[in-house]
ZAPA-256144 format. One record per residue (C-alpha): y, x, z; residue in one letter. Coordinates in pm, whole numbers, padded with zeros to 5 digits, always signed. Layout:
N
YXZa...
END
This chain:
255
+01385-02522-00137m+01196-02824-00010r+01299-02986+00317s+00969-03153+00396e+00716-02992+00627r+00511-02739+00434l+00135-02780+00407a-00068-02556+00639h+00247-02431+00816s+00414-02551+01134h+00755-02439+01005w+00986-02683+00824p+01102-02526+00498a+01453-02413+00607p+01314-02252+00923l+01025-02097+00729a+01272-01938+00488w+01482-01805+00777a+01177-01671+00962m+01051-01497+00649l+01386-01319+00615q+01374-01224+00984v+01032-01067+00929l+01162-00860+00639l+01475-00754+00826v+01262-00661+01126g+01040-00449+00903l+01349-00271+00771g+01488-00207+01118l+01152-00080+01241m+01135+00155+00944s+01485+00283+01012l+01404+00345+01380a+01088+00538+01292w+01273+00747+01035n+01529+00844+01298l+01244+00953+01528c+01082+01144+01241a+01412+01319+01168l+01395+01469+01518v+01020+01539+01515l+00999+01704+01172y+01148+02043+01270p+00976+02042+01611l+00611+01974+01526l+00373+02211+01343p+00272+02084+01002r-00077+01963+01095a+00041+01784+01408q+00341+01636+01230g+00114+01503+00955l-00113+01330+01207r+00174+01187+01409v+00366+01080+01100g+00077+00897+00935r-00043+00737+01258a+00312+00621+01336g+00352+00454+00998i+00010+00288+01024a+00085+00152+01372r+00425+00025+01264g+00270-00166+00975y-00001-00306+01201r+00272-00433+01433l+00448-00599+01140f+00129-00775+01032w+00055-00886+01389a+00398-01049+01418v+00366-01198+01068a+00027-01351+01152r+00162-01490+01480a+00440-01665+01287s+00184-01848+01075g+00370-01755+00757l+00162-01457+00645l-00211-01411+00680q-00384-01079+00620m-00751-00991+00633d-00805-00621+00569a-01062-00545+00838q-01308-00423+00575a-01091-00112+00534l-01161+00002+00889r-01495+00143+00775a-01297+00411+00586f-01043+00492+00857a-01209+00823+00949d-01357+00917+00613v-01231+01258+00499r-01147+01333+00137g-01123+00996-00036l-00908+00848-00314v-00858+00475-00261i-00744+00275-00562v-00654-00094-00574a-00492-00356-00791n-00127-00425-00711h-00022-00792-00696p+00258-00760-00437s+00510-00531-00271l+00316-00578+00054l-00002-00413-00076d+00075-00062+00050a+00169-00197+00394l-00167-00371+00417m-00378-00070+00314l-00191+00198+00508v-00196-00017+00825a-00575+00018+00833q-00595+00378+00709l-00405+00610+00944p-00540+00920+00766r-00399+00813+00430s-00103+00934+00227a+00082+00759-00054c+00261+00883-00362v+00634+00817-00343m+00941+00884-00552k+01096+01224-00486a+01439+01061-00458s+01316+00846-00166l+01164+01148+00006a+01509+01312-00004r+01691+01000+00118n+01831+01070+00469p+01750+00715+00589f+01412+00658+00421l+01272+01006+00371g+01219+01161+00719p+00912+00949+00798g+00755+01031+00462a+00829+01403+00503r+00683+01408+00852l+00366+01237+00724a+00357+01479+00427r+00339+01198+00174y+00296+01309-00186i+00618+01348-00384r+00621+01282-00757n+00877+01549-00848d+00660+01618-01152s+00302+01529-01252p+00189+01887-01189r+00346+01898-00842t+00208+01557-00752m-00145+01654-00854v-00129+01987-00669r+00000+01832-00345l-00253+01549-00359a-00546+01784-00424v-00443+02011-00136d-00417+01714+00099d-00758+01576-00002l-00927+01913+00035r-00781+01931+00386a-00955+01603+00474g-00683+01351+00394g-00700+01025+00204q-00486+00912-00086l-00392+00548-00149v-00297+00484-00513m-00217+00185-00733f-00311+00318-01076p-00144+00030-01260e+00179+00216-01184g+00366-00102-01095t+00285-00450-00972r+00050-00647-01195t+00236-00823-01475t-00045-00927-01706r-00394-01060-01650a-00628-00932-01536p-00441-00608-01459l-00212-00355-01624n-00364-00054-01803p-00449+00220-01553l-00278+00558-01545h-00511+00857-01528s-00353+01048-01238g-00591+00915-00973f-00899+01026-01168a-00755+01370-01241l-00672+01420-00872i-01021+01311-00764a-01184+01536-01024q-00987+01844-00919r-01030+01780-00548a-01400+01698-00590g-01376+01374-00389v-01499+01019-00463p-01289+00723-00571i-01320+00408-00360q-01215+00087-00535t-01053-00196-00342v-00963-00548-00455f-00652-00713-00312i-00665-01091-00334d-00372-01324-00274t-00312-01694-00307s+00063-01650-00337s+00302-01505-00597p+00523-01379-00312y+00682-01040-00387l+00492-01006-00712g+00675-00856-01007k+01001-01043-01056g+00978-01247-00734w+01311-01227-00545p+01309-01153-00172l+01512-01462-00093w+01283-01715-00263r+01050-01918-00043l+00693-01927-00180p+00420-02179-00103p+00301-02122+00253l+00110-01972+00416p+00107-01644+00222i-00248-01508+00236a-00379-01161+00151f-00733-01032+00180s-00921-00717+00085v-01263-00679-00075r-01439-00345-00095i-01559-00244-00439g-01781+00032-00575r-01738+00399-00501r-01725+00626-00805f-01807+00995-00799e-01570+01225-00991p-01679+01335-01338r-01555+01609-01571p-01445+01349-01827d-01132+01202-01668v-01067+00959-01953k-01417+00812-01925a-01373+00772-01549t-01047+00582-01597v-01201+00354-01859q-01504+00277-01643e-01295+00195-01335i-01047-00009-01539e-01331-00223-01677r-01477-00262-01330y-01149-00367-01168l-01059-00601-01453a-01394-00778-01421a-01363-00824-01044g-00996-00891-00976v-00888-01246-00900q-00646-01415-01143p-00278-01385-01062l-00160-01689-00861p+00052-01936-01060p+00425-01939-01000r+00563-02271-00877p
END
């Protein structure tokens, strides 16, 4: 870790590293606090009200994290373009996946949205209550995941998905899984593409939490085309994969 003052950051390297860890720990503590609240609210609120409260609470928590991160000067995020979709009902939003922070950035601007999460996390007593309150989509099995997602979309929800399945590991992006197109086709809703751009390898695949990246860490969002669902799911996936691959920015180099 370098000791000299980092370019474009008012933090010397040791303090920047410490502040970055404080931000991550704060995010974890905030998540734990919200999950404890959700544990109490889940049996008390009707399903529809719990869904609204749960998703809005997660979105506001992530917005708070990004506000503090921007104030620190270490992380910059520009996702204002997503606000145009905040109240759109019945929409699948798909994006490339360069970093662990991608979902936090999208969900912060989309309080109506749900995410797909591992069933084991949904059952975790410390991490699962918030997701259960928000009625996030469990991936117990492909059939269950598709059914829950379709029901949510037909009820006016949104679904945020990263069809690469994991963070991007090869340029321009990993091959896309077909689940997002199948869900959109069965729900009869459009697919909105989003490009996530970053100048930093921070929290990309294989990047350890403790390693200090070049600063500042910058993320931005560009809005792509909207695709209508088609009967041929495979053709839809291929078309969107070609489109995303042609428009995504190259992965940032690792120092």
